[in-house]
N, CA, C and O atoms as a Maestro MAE file, in Angstrom:
{
 s_m_m2io_version
 :::
 2.0.0
}

f_m_ct {
 s_m_title
 :::
 protein
 m_atom[240] {
  # First column is atom index #
  i_m_mmod_type
  r_m_x_coord
  r_m_y_coord
  r_m_z_coord
  i_m_residue_number
  s_m_chain_name
  s_m_pdb_residue_name
  s_m_pdb_atom_name
  i_m_atomic_number
  :::
  1 25 49.480 73.579 136.618 1 A "MET " " N  " 7
  2 3 50.294 73.461 135.775 1 A "MET " " CA " 6
  3 2 50.171 72.488 134.950 1 A "MET " " C  " 6
  4 15 49.483 71.491 135.168 1 A "MET " " O  " 8
  5 25 50.944 72.733 133.756 2 A "ASP " " N  " 7
  6 3 50.932 71.631 133.088 2 A "ASP " " CA " 6
  7 2 51.754 70.745 132.644 2 A "ASP " " C  " 6
  8 15 52.894 70.771 133.108 2 A "ASP " " O  " 8
  9 25 51.470 69.903 131.811 3 A "GLU " " N  " 7
  10 3 52.378 68.340 131.848 3 A "GLU " " CA " 6
  11 2 53.515 68.602 132.557 3 A "GLU " " C  " 6
  12 15 53.882 68.135 133.636 3 A "GLU " " O  " 8
  13 25 53.973 69.309 131.918 4 A "TRP " " N  " 7
  14 3 55.511 69.626 131.872 4 A "TRP " " CA " 6
  15 2 55.833 70.555 133.705 4 A "TRP " " C  " 6
  16 15 56.954 71.063 133.731 4 A "TRP " " O  " 8
  17 25 55.156 70.726 134.799 5 A "GLY " " N  " 7
  18 3 55.179 71.344 135.669 5 A "GLY " " CA " 6
  19 2 55.782 72.512 135.737 5 A "GLY " " C  " 6
  20 15 56.707 72.845 136.478 5 A "GLY " " O  " 8
  21 25 55.116 73.241 134.782 6 A "VAL " " N  " 7
  22 3 56.025 74.488 134.542 6 A "VAL " " CA " 6
  23 2 54.703 75.517 135.281 6 A "VAL " " C  " 6
  24 15 54.078 75.857 134.277 6 A "VAL " " O  " 8
  25 25 54.105 76.057 136.298 7 A "ASN " " N  " 7
  26 3 53.593 77.156 136.478 7 A "ASN " " CA " 6
  27 2 53.481 78.448 135.538 7 A "ASN " " C  " 6
  28 15 54.124 78.294 134.500 7 A "ASN " " O  " 8
  29 25 52.804 79.726 135.642 8 A "GLU " " N  " 7
  30 3 51.791 81.289 135.695 8 A "GLU " " CA " 6
  31 2 53.744 81.064 134.425 8 A "GLU " " C  " 6
  32 15 54.549 81.954 134.701 8 A "GLU " " O  " 8
  33 25 54.131 80.290 133.580 9 A "LEU " " N  " 7
  34 3 54.446 81.153 132.818 9 A "LEU " " CA " 6
  35 2 53.088 81.311 131.253 9 A "LEU " " C  " 6
  36 15 51.997 80.745 131.197 9 A "LEU " " O  " 8
  37 25 53.810 82.415 130.028 10 A "SER " " N  " 7
  38 3 53.775 81.904 129.607 10 A "SER " " CA " 6
  39 2 53.159 81.442 128.108 10 A "SER " " C  " 6
  40 15 53.771 82.135 127.296 10 A "SER " " O  " 8
  41 25 52.171 80.531 127.358 11 A "THR " " N  " 7
  42 3 53.092 80.487 125.935 11 A "THR " " CA " 6
  43 2 54.328 80.485 125.292 11 A "THR " " C  " 6
  44 15 55.107 79.629 124.871 11 A "THR " " O  " 8
  45 25 54.230 82.664 125.384 12 A "GLU " " N  " 7
  46 3 55.414 82.555 124.705 12 A "GLU " " CA " 6
  47 2 57.166 82.373 125.249 12 A "GLU " " C  " 6
  48 15 58.152 81.886 124.697 12 A "GLU " " O  " 8
  49 25 57.032 82.771 126.064 13 A "ASP " " N  " 7
  50 3 57.801 82.194 127.330 13 A "ASP " " CA " 6
  51 2 58.328 80.813 127.370 13 A "ASP " " C  " 6
  52 15 59.555 80.744 127.447 13 A "ASP " " O  " 8
  53 25 57.610 79.584 127.332 14 A "LEU " " N  " 7
  54 3 57.430 78.430 127.574 14 A "LEU " " CA " 6
  55 2 57.738 77.976 126.232 14 A "LEU " " C  " 6
  56 15 58.443 76.971 126.316 14 A "LEU " " O  " 8
  57 25 57.374 78.477 124.367 15 A "ILE " " N  " 7
  58 3 58.016 78.476 123.955 15 A "ILE " " CA " 6
  59 2 59.430 78.688 123.367 15 A "ILE " " C  " 6
  60 15 59.935 77.821 122.653 15 A "ILE " " O  " 8
  61 25 60.207 80.089 123.730 16 A "ARG " " N  " 7
  62 3 61.671 80.536 124.057 16 A "ARG " " CA " 6
  63 2 61.944 79.696 124.551 16 A "ARG " " C  " 6
  64 15 62.739 79.067 123.852 16 A "ARG " " O  " 8
  65 25 61.662 79.011 125.865 17 A "LYS " " N  " 7
  66 3 62.962 78.406 126.713 17 A "LYS " " CA " 6
  67 2 62.957 77.082 125.524 17 A "LYS " " C  " 6
  68 15 63.919 76.857 124.790 17 A "LYS " " O  " 8
  69 25 61.710 76.308 125.515 18 A "ARG " " N  " 7
  70 3 61.645 75.664 124.486 18 A "ARG " " CA " 6
  71 2 62.527 75.506 123.294 18 A "ARG " " C  " 6
  72 15 62.483 74.469 122.634 18 A "ARG " " O  " 8
  73 25 63.151 76.276 123.057 19 A "ASN " " N  " 7
  74 3 63.498 76.497 121.729 19 A "ASN " " CA " 6
  75 2 65.043 76.821 122.069 19 A "ASN " " C  " 6
  76 15 65.958 76.748 121.250 19 A "ASN " " O  " 8
  77 25 65.152 77.142 123.247 20 A "THR " " N  " 7
  78 3 66.670 77.337 124.179 20 A "THR " " CA " 6
  79 2 67.506 75.943 123.744 20 A "THR " " C  " 6
  80 15 68.515 75.789 123.056 20 A "THR " " O  " 8
  81 25 66.518 74.873 124.551 21 A "LEU " " N  " 7
  82 3 66.621 73.929 124.767 21 A "LEU " " CA " 6
  83 2 67.053 72.902 123.543 21 A "LEU " " C  " 6
  84 15 67.471 71.749 123.642 21 A "LEU " " O  " 8
  85 25 66.852 73.573 122.538 22 A "MET " " N  " 7
  86 3 66.539 72.753 121.419 22 A "MET " " CA " 6
  87 2 67.997 72.910 121.043 22 A "MET " " C  " 6
  88 15 68.765 72.005 120.715 22 A "MET " " O  " 8
  89 25 68.250 74.174 121.140 23 A "ARG " " N  " 7
  90 3 69.472 74.788 120.296 23 A "ARG " " CA " 6
  91 2 70.679 74.881 120.714 23 A "ARG " " C  " 6
  92 15 71.638 75.400 120.143 23 A "ARG " " O  " 8
  93 25 70.600 74.063 122.333 24 A "ILE " " N  " 7
  94 3 71.279 73.713 123.443 24 A "ILE " " CA " 6
  95 2 71.576 71.843 123.034 24 A "ILE " " C  " 6
  96 15 72.533 71.298 122.484 24 A "ILE " " O  " 8
  97 25 70.665 71.445 123.428 25 A "ALA " " N  " 7
  98 3 70.503 69.839 123.321 25 A "ALA " " CA " 6
  99 2 70.915 68.999 121.598 25 A "ALA " " C  " 6
  100 15 71.641 68.030 121.374 25 A "ALA " " O  " 8
  101 25 70.139 69.823 120.684 26 A "LEU " " N  " 7
  102 3 70.367 68.557 119.297 26 A "LEU " " CA " 6
  103 2 70.906 69.922 118.434 26 A "LEU " " C  " 6
  104 15 70.576 69.887 117.248 26 A "LEU " " O  " 8
  105 25 71.965 71.548 119.001 27 A "HIS " " N  " 7
  106 3 72.629 71.650 117.829 27 A "HIS " " CA " 6
  107 2 71.245 72.296 116.258 27 A "HIS " " C  " 6
  108 15 71.418 72.467 115.051 27 A "HIS " " O  " 8
  109 25 69.685 72.501 117.406 28 A "ILE " " N  " 7
  110 3 70.018 73.645 115.823 28 A "ILE " " CA " 6
  111 2 70.026 74.826 116.146 28 A "ILE " " C  " 6
  112 15 70.480 75.223 117.218 28 A "ILE " " O  " 8
  113 25 69.381 75.763 115.013 29 A "SER " " N  " 7
  114 3 70.437 77.473 115.138 29 A "SER " " CA " 6
  115 2 69.289 78.391 115.111 29 A "SER " " C  " 6
  116 15 69.188 79.579 115.414 29 A "SER " " O  " 8
  117 25 68.112 77.173 114.489 30 A "ASN " " N  " 7
  118 3 66.662 78.427 113.856 30 A "ASN " " CA " 6
  119 2 65.660 77.260 114.516 30 A "ASN " " C  " 6
  120 15 65.000 76.721 113.627 30 A "ASN " " O  " 8
  121 25 65.455 76.875 115.493 31 A "PRO " " N  " 7
  122 3 64.272 76.125 116.274 31 A "PRO " " CA " 6
  123 2 62.826 77.080 115.473 31 A "PRO " " C  " 6
  124 15 62.176 76.351 114.723 31 A "PRO " " O  " 8
  125 25 62.609 77.688 115.509 32 A "GLU " " N  " 7
  126 3 61.912 79.069 115.566 32 A "GLU " " CA " 6
  127 2 61.255 79.445 113.758 32 A "GLU " " C  " 6
  128 15 60.515 80.257 113.203 32 A "GLU " " O  " 8
  129 25 62.275 78.012 113.343 33 A "GLU " " N  " 7
  130 3 62.134 79.198 111.827 33 A "GLU " " CA " 6
  131 2 61.497 77.075 111.627 33 A "GLU " " C  " 6
  132 15 60.702 76.990 110.691 33 A "GLU " " O  " 8
  133 25 61.688 76.071 112.129 34 A "LEU " " N  " 7
  134 3 61.092 74.731 111.696 34 A "LEU " " CA " 6
  135 2 59.421 74.901 111.556 34 A "LEU " " C  " 6
  136 15 58.765 75.845 111.996 34 A "LEU " " O  " 8
  137 25 58.886 73.666 110.785 35 A "ASP " " N  " 7
  138 3 57.601 73.946 110.575 35 A "ASP " " CA " 6
  139 2 57.025 73.492 111.803 35 A "ASP " " C  " 6
  140 15 57.535 72.895 112.751 35 A "ASP " " O  " 8
  141 25 55.575 73.991 111.547 36 A "ASP " " N  " 7
  142 3 55.244 72.959 113.376 36 A "ASP " " CA " 6
  143 2 55.351 71.476 113.995 36 A "ASP " " C  " 6
  144 15 55.760 71.191 115.120 36 A "ASP " " O  " 8
  145 25 54.958 70.731 113.149 37 A "ASP " " N  " 7
  146 3 55.158 69.345 112.232 37 A "ASP " " CA " 6
  147 2 56.997 68.835 112.998 37 A "ASP " " C  " 6
  148 15 57.093 68.004 113.901 37 A "ASP " " O  " 8
  149 25 57.968 69.402 112.505 38 A "THR " " N  " 7
  150 3 58.924 69.630 112.244 38 A "THR " " CA " 6
  151 2 59.650 70.292 113.972 38 A "THR " " C  " 6
  152 15 60.614 69.909 114.635 38 A "THR " " O  " 8
  153 25 58.946 71.064 114.124 39 A "TRP " " N  " 7
  154 3 59.581 71.830 116.070 39 A "TRP " " CA " 6
  155 2 58.978 70.523 116.414 39 A "TRP " " C  " 6
  156 15 59.846 69.687 116.668 39 A "TRP " " O  " 8
  157 25 57.350 69.932 116.533 40 A "ALA " " N  " 7
  158 3 56.742 69.159 117.359 40 A "ALA " " CA " 6
  159 2 58.115 67.446 117.335 40 A "ALA " " C  " 6
  160 15 58.766 67.011 118.284 40 A "ALA " " O  " 8
  161 25 58.081 67.071 116.274 41 A "GLN " " N  " 7
  162 3 58.938 66.334 116.157 41 A "GLN " " CA " 6
  163 2 60.603 66.370 117.406 41 A "GLN " " C  " 6
  164 15 60.977 65.626 118.312 41 A "GLN " " O  " 8
  165 25 61.151 67.614 116.795 42 A "ARG " " N  " 7
  166 3 62.332 67.740 117.951 42 A "ARG " " CA " 6
  167 2 62.036 67.511 118.989 42 A "ARG " " C  " 6
  168 15 62.688 66.668 119.605 42 A "ARG " " O  " 8
  169 25 60.557 68.395 119.815 43 A "TRP " " N  " 7
  170 3 60.842 68.983 120.710 43 A "TRP " " CA " 6
  171 2 60.873 67.468 121.573 43 A "TRP " " C  " 6
  172 15 61.715 67.104 122.393 43 A "TRP " " O  " 8
  173 25 59.588 66.694 121.061 44 A "THR " " N  " 7
  174 3 59.040 64.912 121.430 44 A "THR " " CA " 6
  175 2 60.626 64.772 121.905 44 A "THR " " C  " 6
  176 15 61.089 65.098 122.999 44 A "THR " " O  " 8
  177 25 61.557 64.006 120.400 45 A "GLU " " N  " 7
  178 3 62.992 63.712 120.648 45 A "GLU " " CA " 6
  179 2 63.793 64.306 121.758 45 A "GLU " " C  " 6
  180 15 63.828 63.364 122.550 45 A "GLU " " O  " 8
  181 25 64.455 65.278 122.303 46 A "LEU " " N  " 7
  182 3 64.203 65.934 122.771 46 A "LEU " " CA " 6
  183 2 64.287 65.582 124.448 46 A "LEU " " C  " 6
  184 15 65.207 65.413 125.249 46 A "LEU " " O  " 8
  185 25 62.744 65.572 124.512 47 A "VAL " " N  " 7
  186 3 62.378 65.165 125.340 47 A "VAL " " CA " 6
  187 2 62.320 63.623 125.999 47 A "VAL " " C  " 6
  188 15 62.280 63.563 127.228 47 A "VAL " " O  " 8
  189 25 62.312 62.198 125.122 48 A "TRP " " N  " 7
  190 3 62.397 61.470 125.007 48 A "TRP " " CA " 6
  191 2 63.900 61.069 125.040 48 A "TRP " " C  " 6
  192 15 64.167 60.009 125.607 48 A "TRP " " O  " 8
  193 25 65.347 62.114 124.262 49 A "ALA " " N  " 7
  194 3 66.422 61.973 124.969 49 A "ALA " " CA " 6
  195 2 66.496 61.526 126.194 49 A "ALA " " C  " 6
  196 15 66.856 60.447 126.663 49 A "ALA " " O  " 8
  197 25 65.862 63.112 126.936 50 A "SER " " N  " 7
  198 3 66.045 63.279 128.174 50 A "SER " " CA " 6
  199 2 65.911 62.397 129.435 50 A "SER " " C  " 6
  200 15 66.740 62.272 130.337 50 A "SER " " O  " 8
  201 25 64.234 61.584 129.269 51 A "ARG " " N  " 7
  202 3 63.726 60.535 130.019 51 A "ARG " " CA " 6
  203 2 64.344 59.528 130.149 51 A "ARG " " C  " 6
  204 15 64.154 58.651 130.991 51 A "ARG " " O  " 8
  205 25 65.702 59.593 128.741 52 A "ALA " " N  " 7
  206 3 65.808 57.816 128.558 52 A "ALA " " CA " 6
  207 2 67.657 57.547 128.792 52 A "ALA " " C  " 6
  208 15 68.504 56.743 128.404 52 A "ALA " " O  " 8
  209 25 67.560 59.280 130.031 53 A "GLY " " N  " 7
  210 3 68.944 59.457 129.997 53 A "GLY " " CA " 6
  211 2 69.761 59.427 129.917 53 A "GLY " " C  " 6
  212 15 70.654 58.909 130.588 53 A "GLY " " O  " 8
  213 25 69.701 60.758 127.840 54 A "PHE " " N  " 7
  214 3 70.683 60.859 126.425 54 A "PHE " " CA " 6
  215 2 70.905 62.098 127.410 54 A "PHE " " C  " 6
  216 15 70.961 62.902 126.479 54 A "PHE " " O  " 8
  217 25 71.018 62.633 128.157 55 A "LEU " " N  " 7
  218 3 71.288 64.334 128.657 55 A "LEU " " CA " 6
  219 2 70.986 64.442 129.589 55 A "LEU " " C  " 6
  220 15 69.853 64.092 129.920 55 A "LEU " " O  " 8
  221 25 71.909 65.009 130.502 56 A "PRO " " N  " 7
  222 3 72.427 65.659 132.348 56 A "PRO " " CA " 6
  223 2 70.619 66.055 132.723 56 A "PRO " " C  " 6
  224 15 70.096 65.732 133.789 56 A "PRO " " O  " 8
  225 25 69.971 66.708 131.736 57 A "PHE " " N  " 7
  226 3 68.544 66.895 132.461 57 A "PHE " " CA " 6
  227 2 67.575 65.858 132.662 57 A "PHE " " C  " 6
  228 15 67.626 64.715 132.208 57 A "PHE " " O  " 8
  229 25 66.898 66.246 133.215 58 A "LYS " " N  " 7
  230 3 65.224 65.695 133.308 58 A "LYS " " CA " 6
  231 2 63.966 66.496 132.615 58 A "LYS " " C  " 6
  232 15 64.084 67.583 133.180 58 A "LYS " " O  " 8
  233 25 63.286 66.577 132.089 59 A "LEU " " N  " 7
  234 3 61.992 67.191 131.535 59 A "LEU " " CA " 6
  235 2 60.704 67.078 132.209 59 A "LEU " " C  " 6
  236 15 59.787 67.899 132.206 59 A "LEU " " O  " 8
  237 25 60.761 66.010 132.753 60 A "ASP " " N  " 7
  238 3 59.554 65.596 133.539 60 A "ASP " " CA " 6
  239 2 59.318 67.496 134.039 60 A "ASP " " C  " 6
  240 15 58.381 67.832 134.764 60 A "ASP " " O  " 8
  :::
 }
 m_bond[239] {
  # First column is bond index #
  i_m_from
  i_m_to
  i_m_order
  :::
  1 1 2 1
  2 2 3 1
  3 3 4 2
  4 3 5 1
  5 5 6 1
  6 6 7 1
  7 7 8 2
  8 7 9 1
  9 9 10 1
  10 10 11 1
  11 11 12 2
  12 11 13 1
  13 13 14 1
  14 14 15 1
  15 15 16 2
  16 15 17 1
  17 17 18 1
  18 18 19 1
  19 19 20 2
  20 19 21 1
  21 21 22 1
  22 22 23 1
  23 23 24 2
  24 23 25 1
  25 25 26 1
  26 26 27 1
  27 27 28 2
  28 27 29 1
  29 29 30 1
  30 30 31 1
  31 31 32 2
  32 31 33 1
  33 33 34 1
  34 34 35 1
  35 35 36 2
  36 35 37 1
  37 37 38 1
  38 38 39 1
  39 39 40 2
  40 39 41 1
  41 41 42 1
  42 42 43 1
  43 43 44 2
  44 43 45 1
  45 45 46 1
  46 46 47 1
  47 47 48 2
  48 47 49 1
  49 49 50 1
  50 50 51 1
  51 51 52 2
  52 51 53 1
  53 53 54 1
  54 54 55 1
  55 55 56 2
  56 55 57 1
  57 57 58 1
  58 58 59 1
  59 59 60 2
  60 59 61 1
  61 61 62 1
  62 62 63 1
  63 63 64 2
  64 63 65 1
  65 65 66 1
  66 66 67 1
  67 67 68 2
  68 67 69 1
  69 69 70 1
  70 70 71 1
  71 71 72 2
  72 71 73 1
  73 73 74 1
  74 74 75 1
  75 75 76 2
  76 75 77 1
  77 77 78 1
  78 78 79 1
  79 79 80 2
  80 79 81 1
  81 81 82 1
  82 82 83 1
  83 83 84 2
  84 83 85 1
  85 85 86 1
  86 86 87 1
  87 87 88 2
  88 87 89 1
  89 89 90 1
  90 90 91 1
  91 91 92 2
  92 91 93 1
  93 93 94 1
  94 94 95 1
  95 95 96 2
  96 95 97 1
  97 97 98 1
  98 98 99 1
  99 99 100 2
  100 99 101 1
  101 101 102 1
  102 102 103 1
  103 103 104 2
  104 103 105 1
  105 105 106 1
  106 106 107 1
  107 107 108 2
  108 107 109 1
  109 109 110 1
  110 110 111 1
  111 111 112 2
  112 111 113 1
  113 113 114 1
  114 114 115 1
  115 115 116 2
  116 115 117 1
  117 117 118 1
  118 118 119 1
  119 119 120 2
  120 119 121 1
  121 121 122 1
  122 122 123 1
  123 123 124 2
  124 123 125 1
  125 125 126 1
  126 126 127 1
  127 127 128 2
  128 127 129 1
  129 129 130 1
  130 130 131 1
  131 131 132 2
  132 131 133 1
  133 133 134 1
  134 134 135 1
  135 135 136 2
  136 135 137 1
  137 137 138 1
  138 138 139 1
  139 139 140 2
  140 139 141 1
  141 141 142 1
  142 142 143 1
  143 143 144 2
  144 143 145 1
  145 145 146 1
  146 146 147 1
  147 147 148 2
  148 147 149 1
  149 149 150 1
  150 150 151 1
  151 151 152 2
  152 151 153 1
  153 153 154 1
  154 154 155 1
  155 155 156 2
  156 155 157 1
  157 157 158 1
  158 158 159 1
  159 159 160 2
  160 159 161 1
  161 161 162 1
  162 162 163 1
  163 163 164 2
  164 163 165 1
  165 165 166 1
  166 166 167 1
  167 167 168 2
  168 167 169 1
  169 169 170 1
  170 170 171 1
  171 171 172 2
  172 171 173 1
  173 173 174 1
  174 174 175 1
  175 175 176 2
  176 175 177 1
  177 177 178 1
  178 178 179 1
  179 179 180 2
  180 179 181 1
  181 181 182 1
  182 182 183 1
  183 183 184 2
  184 183 185 1
  185 185 186 1
  186 186 187 1
  187 187 188 2
  188 187 189 1
  189 189 190 1
  190 190 191 1
  191 191 192 2
  192 191 193 1
  193 193 194 1
  194 194 195 1
  195 195 196 2
  196 195 197 1
  197 197 198 1
  198 198 199 1
  199 199 200 2
  200 199 201 1
  201 201 202 1
  202 202 203 1
  203 203 204 2
  204 203 205 1
  205 205 206 1
  206 206 207 1
  207 207 208 2
  208 207 209 1
  209 209 210 1
  210 210 211 1
  211 211 212 2
  212 211 213 1
  213 213 214 1
  214 214 215 1
  215 215 216 2
  216 215 217 1
  217 217 218 1
  218 218 219 1
  219 219 220 2
  220 219 221 1
  221 221 222 1
  222 222 223 1
  223 223 224 2
  224 223 225 1
  225 225 226 1
  226 226 227 1
  227 227 228 2
  228 227 229 1
  229 229 230 1
  230 230 231 1
  231 231 232 2
  232 231 233 1
  233 233 234 1
  234 234 235 1
  235 235 236 2
  236 235 237 1
  237 237 238 1
  238 238 239 1
  239 239 240 2
  :::
 }
}
C-alpha cells in the first residue's frame, strides 16, 4: 500500500486516475501535457485542497 492507500495499481493506472482528478477538480484540460514539475505542483495543490475541505472528497 502506498501513501495514498492504493493497492495493486500500476503506475500508469495511478497516473491516469490522478490526471482525471486534475481534469475534473482543477479544470486542466490536458494534465498529461504539463511538465513534471508543474504536474507535481498541481497534484500537491489538489491534495491540499482535498485535505483542507475545499473539495467534496478526501485523498487520504
